DRENVEX-214248 format. One record per residue (C-alpha): residue number from 1; residue in one letter; chain; x, y, z negated. Coordinates in steps of 0.5 Angstrom, whole numbers, plus 2048, in hexadecimal, padded with zeros to 3 digits. Layout:
// DRENVEX-214248
+-----+----+----+-----+-----+-----+
:   i : aa : ch :   u :   v :   w :
+-----+----+----+-----+-----+-----+
: NUM :  a :  A :   X :   Y :   Z :
...
+-----+----+----+-----+-----+-----+
END
This chain:
// DRENVEX-214248
+-----+----+----+-----+-----+-----+
:   i : aa : ch :   u :   v :   w :
+-----+----+----+-----+-----+-----+
:   1 :  m :  A : 7C6 : 7FE : 841 :
:   2 :  t :  A : 7CB : 7FE : 83A :
:   3 :  d :  A : 7CB : 803 : 835 :
:   4 :  d :  A : 7D3 : 804 : 834 :
:   5 :  r :  A : 7D3 : 80A : 830 :
:   6 :  v :  A : 7D7 : 80A : 828 :
:   7 :  t :  A : 7D2 : 80D : 823 :
:   8 :  i :  A : 7D6 : 80F : 81C :
:   9 :  t :  A : 7D0 : 811 : 817 :
:  10 :  a :  A : 7D2 : 812 : 810 :
:  11 :  y :  A : 7CE : 80E : 80B :
:  12 :  p :  A : 7CB : 812 : 805 :
:  13 :  d :  A : 7CF : 811 : 800 :
:  14 :  g :  A : 7D2 : 80B : 803 :
:  15 :  p :  A : 7D7 : 808 : 809 :
:  16 :  l :  A : 7D8 : 80C : 810 :
:  17 :  l :  A : 7D3 : 806 : 815 :
:  18 :  v :  A : 7D8 : 805 : 81C :
:  19 :  r :  A : 7D4 : 803 : 821 :
:  20 :  g :  A : 7D6 : 802 : 828 :
:  21 :  d :  A : 7DC : 7FF : 82B :
:  22 :  v :  A : 7E0 : 800 : 828 :
:  23 :  r :  A : 7E9 : 7FF : 826 :
:  24 :  l :  A : 7EA : 800 : 81E :
:  25 :  q :  A : 7F1 : 800 : 81C :
:  26 :  t :  A : 7F6 : 800 : 816 :
:  27 :  s :  A : 7FB : 806 : 817 :
:  28 :  d :  A : 800 : 802 : 819 :
:  29 :  g :  A : 7FD : 7FF : 81F :
:  30 :  r :  A : 7F9 : 7F9 : 81D :
:  31 :  e :  A : 7F2 : 7F8 : 820 :
:  32 :  l :  A : 7EE : 7F4 : 81B :
:  33 :  p :  A : 7E9 : 7F0 : 81D :
:  34 :  r :  A : 7E2 : 7F1 : 81F :
:  35 :  t :  A : 7DD : 7ED : 81C :
:  36 :  r :  A : 7D6 : 7F1 : 81C :
:  37 :  r :  A : 7D4 : 7F5 : 821 :
:  38 :  t :  A : 7D2 : 7FB : 81C :
:  39 :  l :  A : 7D9 : 7FE : 817 :
:  40 :  a :  A : 7D9 : 801 : 810 :
:  41 :  l :  A : 7DF : 804 : 80F :
:  42 :  c :  A : 7E0 : 806 : 807 :
:  43 :  r :  A : 7E0 : 80D : 805 :
:  44 :  c :  A : 7E0 : 80D : 7FE :
:  45 :  g :  A : 7E8 : 80A : 7FD :
:  46 :  l :  A : 7E6 : 804 : 7F9 :
:  47 :  s :  A : 7E4 : 7FF : 7FD :
:  48 :  t :  A : 7E9 : 7F9 : 7FC :
:  49 :  i :  A : 7E8 : 7F7 : 805 :
:  50 :  k :  A : 7EA : 7FE : 806 :
:  51 :  p :  A : 7E9 : 801 : 80C :
:  52 :  l :  A : 7E2 : 7FD : 80C :
:  53 :  c :  A : 7DD : 7FF : 807 :
:  54 :  d :  A : 7DC : 7F9 : 801 :
:  55 :  g :  A : 7D6 : 7FD : 7FD :
:  56 :  t :  A : 7DA : 7FF : 7F8 :
:  57 :  h :  A : 7D8 : 806 : 7F8 :
:  58 :  k :  A : 7D1 : 804 : 7F6 :
:  59 :  a :  A : 7D4 : 801 : 7EF :
:  60 :  s :  A : 7D9 : 808 : 7EF :
:  61 :  g :  A : 7D4 : 80C : 7F0 :
:  62 :  f :  A : 7D7 : 80F : 7F6 :
:  63 :  r :  A : 7D2 : 816 : 7F9 :
:  64 :  t :  A : 7D4 : 81A : 7FF :
:  65 :  d :  A : 7D2 : 822 : 7FF :
:  66 :  d :  A : 7CD : 822 : 805 :
+-----+----+----+-----+-----+-----+
END
């Protein structure tokens, strides 16, 4: 039996990690290709490859309120 649940984990001071069989699409409905099993979605708003995280949060000093 496979575990096909989708999980979204807020990484401290970083992206949202999305695991599982999920379809990601743009606001106009275009599907974004999946090349990895885990997606990292930007939370700082500074990524150059939004909605995906490019690690910019580290250099910008982004902090979460958790």
